[in-house]
C-alpha positions, 0 to 999 in steps of 0.5 A: 519442523514447521508448526501446523495451523488449522485455519483456513485464510484466503486473501483477495486482491483485485486485479488493477482495480481502478483500470478494471473499473474504467474498462467496465465504464469503457469496454473499448479500453480493453487490451489498451495501454492506459493509466489512471491519474496523471494529467495531460500536460505531463506535470502529474504522476500515474496512480495505476495503469493497465497491464498493457501499459505495464509491458511498457514499464509504466507503473504507479507514482511514475511522473506522467511525462516519464510515462509518455516516454516509455509508452507514447500511445498511453491514454490518460484518464482522470478517474472518478474515485466515487465509482471505485468506492461503489464497486469496492462496497459491491465486492465487500458486500459479497465477502461479507455474505460468505463470512462475517470474518472480513478484514478489509485492508484497503479499497481492493483487498481483504482477508477472509477467515473461513475456517468454519466453512466445509468446502476446501480452500480451492473450491471456496476461491474458485466459487468466490471468484466466480461470484465476484465476476459475475456480479461485479464484472470485476477480475480478482486474484486469491491466495489461501493458506493457514495464515494470513502471511501465507495466504498474501504471499501466495496470492503475490506469487500466483499473480506474479507467475501469471501468463495471461498477459492481462489480469492474472485471475490467479488462484494460489493455495498453499496446502497445510503442511506444504508451507516450508516447501513453498517459502523454501525457494522464494527470494527474500523480497517476497516476505512480508517486511523485506523492502529494498533496503532489508533485502540488500541487508539479507543478501549482504549476509548471505541470505538470498531465499526465505529458506536462507533465513529459516536455516539461521538461528533466532539468535543470529538474526536478533544480533543482526536485526534486534527485535525484528530478527525474531519476527523474521525467523517466524515468518520465514518458517511460515508462523503468523498467528494474527486473527482476521480482525473485523470492522477494522476502521479505515480512518484519515488524518489531515491538516491544512492551512488557510493563509491570511494572504494568497501566497505566491512564494515557492519556500513558503509553500514547502515550509508550510507543506513540511510543517503539515507533513510533520504534524499529520505524521505525529497524528498517525503515530499518536493514533498508532496508524500507518498510511498507505495514501498521501493527499494533497489539497490545494485552493486558489484565490477563486475558491476553486479546490483541488485534491491529488493523492498518491498510493505507496508501496509501503505504509508509513507514518514517517514525516519525510516520506509524507512530505516527499510524496506531498511535495511530488503532488504539489509539484504536479498541480502547482505553476510557479508563481500561481497564488494559493490561498489553502494547502493541506496534507492528508493520509488515509487508507491506514493500517494499524502500526503494529500490523504494519511493522510486521507486513512492511519494511520498517524504519531503522531503529535510529529513525524510530528512536528520533521520532519517538524522542521528537513526539515526546517533545511535541506533546510536552511543549506543542506541536509547533516546538519541534521542526526537523531540518530540511535533510531529514525530509530527504 
């Protein structure tokens, strides 16, 4: 029988945040297929896109050329990150006026613990959605439940079920005592910690729904998935006792190199990019963080500097993932033969590793042990003492 909790937790997620901000600036974009990011030269990648564009199969991290093939009428907008930061601050201020227990997860997402407020979860969610819309002009969706995991899953589910054709503006509440009924029929991929690889493993052994996982014993799950099996079981039956953490610092980690002479050689550039990516990943692991955003910085001989960034579907602290995204960003901005004076790799929008390991798909135990072993050597002999082969980055 599911253990009942008595907390009231809300998960707020702004609907297509960057796009909604762009529509505020230019109302003529409403109802049109447009994307933020990418380059008109079609060498970039899409950062995010409107719901109209999504109907054509456009999605974040899609190469611009591919996005135009899917949606020829796509409108590209470069986006100004300062505008998004300002609007994010406005939204977070509203949340803090409601309760001091606010955990900002990213620029457009937060958890709130409203246990001490007398109103129902549904009423608070409705009032909050209305206030955010009136004060900022932006749409948002909310999920509510007895813990963070359920609130997040509820919000994701509500948004996925929206029939609006545009911004979902969903509100989905899982009442106390109905957690099992809500979770049981959902596909395993709806769970935190279950990405594509884990989903395949679960389906392979007959666990297609969350209810299928809940019907297994902890011992069985541990045999199949190690320590993660215990966590998988608890989440499948709706247990999550993590608190809403106030004032969680959202830090960034970066590494860059200024070349003694301008570099033209793509091999040298990519080798440097690999080492920088490894250093950034190493620092993330040392600090106990995983990143949701990878950033590339490049400077030309005339000292003009450009940055590009990509959001990840799953936070990471792995060398190969950071390098692959940094390389994609390099390919989107650098033309072969063009001299480079400086190149840098950054990781931002961070979540604590202990938190990440329970929310998104984790690396294999073998990979984790290898990373830890390499980190021990780096600590002992220096960051440059250990380099992984190229296959490790693929």
